[in-house]
C-alpha angles and dihedrals in degrees: 000000000000111000095012096134092051092046090052094043094051095033090227136130098244134026090239118121131191108221118245098243113185126216101064102300095111100065118181086251092058095045092048093045092053094049093043090054091054100264125103119262123206131198111222099220099162094117099030128114110235095253093050089049092051090048089053091048091051092048091053089051090056090059101040142020090200120107120270137169145225125227119211134187114234104230122243130202107250123185133188138166124241088249092054092049092050091050090049091051091048089053090056097043096090091056093047090048092050090051092049095248131145123250117288125254128216111285119258114199115192117203109240104157096096091048091047090055091048090051092050092050091048093049093043095228108192098223136021123191126193135212132186094034148328118303121233117287093248091055093053090045094051092049095048092045087057091053095255118144117228128209127189134200126235134182095179137035090250091056090049091053091049090052092052092047089052091058103259115163094215139357131228108218103210113202125204089256093069122113124232126023124000112239095212112137110152101057140006114308089245088064089055096052094105121145117245094241090060096037103054101056092043093051094045089052091059106039133054099206120087119277124217116206119224132174129079095354110144109142149004094306094055092048093047092048093047094053092043089056094051106270118139097200141016131226121204128192113158091045089065098039089078095044121118093249096047117116092218115125115264091244091052091053090047092050091055094046090053098040130100132216090263096056100077127085136178111246139165097197096102102047109004090251124090114262135166119241144137110292116247142161095280091056093047096046095044091056109120096011126118111286121186124216121270126301094019094063090046091055091051096049098039095087090048093050091046094050092044089052091051090051092041091236104153093185089076099037130096099242099190114198139151124234097269104068093138087070095054121114139197095236141133115266092241091055091051091052091045093053093043092048090053089054090049093050090051090056094056 
């Protein structure tokens, strides 16, 4: 049966996963609704403090007894000089001024990854997925010893092999079409900009663990193509951003629903790490200016994005979206899973 290994691994009805999108999109209501409908919901905890993450986990448990997961960002080791930070803050000053904000201060990045892992172990989350790299060996070992399944992200065959060697139970193959942050960690992001149709069969030829396809998948055709190419599960992000339960701002949802396949670009101006979203004025005007490494740049732009969201000014927001926005719908999460599961059943 297509997707059998993913269904068994996740203990879910269908090999259909809701991506763990950070930044407030994956509300407990969304995650629970997806899992309750037979898919696999994921909390995007990349930016969360440990306590906030645990609160979200507990809230999901109130709404469903079905399995769900948490997605974490593997921390890097950014560095910047005081001069670079000051140049980056000066580059952002015109946007802050236009939004009526005070001048920026030097970014302060607390390390939360260790506390997040402790929180996941304490809350006995069934599955943890990782983006931006492979966590330390001791982290993977402690999770697996506690019976927690671990899933990695790969944008190249080499990254997929490294994930398998590290002990991952499955791999998300992230194609260039995917919205949000690129998961590339073993080379430049340009080397990881491989389309999903090319990526899946090459990864599945080189690893033995199940592969989950991600990037531009929105409907029956994406699912059918992914399984035909060797994937055993699919992960969708943009399809759920516009769902009723999504925590995305109304104007973000509207921007996706009105966008075309030619409207998205890959940019690092918001966070310091390449990510795909709908092009806007902030992206255009920040081109060529000083950008700090992730997560330093993310810390600097977060207040701007938050205020822009409050004021519903999409020209200053990070409007993450994949390359298939024309296929997005304003639907309840359960209806999306129901429709996708019917497509999957037809392919059996």
